[in-house]
C-alpha positions, -999 to +999 in steps of 0.1 A: +001+001+001+014+035-011-002+055+018+003+043+055-019+069+071-031+102+073-008+125+093-030+146+117-013+177+136-019+213+144+001+222+112-017+198+089-050+209+103-042+245+091-030+232+059-064+212+056-083+245+054-063+252+017-071+216+006-037+203+013-035+172+029-004+153+044-001+114+045+028+093+059+037+071+027+058+040+021+096+048+014+096+035-022+066+054-034+072+084-057+051+115-068+035+100-099+024+068-083+009+088-055-011+111-074-027+085-096-036+066-063-051+097-048-073+107-075-086+071-081-093+064-043-108+099-034-121+110-069-103+144-067-082+162-092-044+167-076-029+196-084+006+192-067+025+167-047+057+175-026+076+146-008+097+151+024+118+124+039+128+125+074+157+105+085+159+090+118+185+104+146+210+081+164+194+080+199+211+064+231+194+051+261+226+042+285+247+016+268+220+007+243+223+027+208+197+031+183+179+053+156+145+067+154+121+058+130+129+073+093+096+081+075+084+098+041+056+122+040+038+135+012+019+170+007-009+167-014-027+198-029-060+191-044-086+212-062-116+203-039-119+189-003-115+153+005-144+139+022 
């Protein structure tokens, strides 16, 4: 599945007023696949898709080291609201 979930934060709530929706997406998804998927699933015309990739940071808890989760999010701009 291309879309993992809809990202709901204060920033995305403000963007939703301007018909911009933010999704967490699969790391291997690209703009073209995402645009086709959104337009067929929600029956809306997609104007623009921007993608941002957030790399995980190195963290340490005592002697144990690891990384936080890496994720990719997409800003999808549509002509009408998604219901």
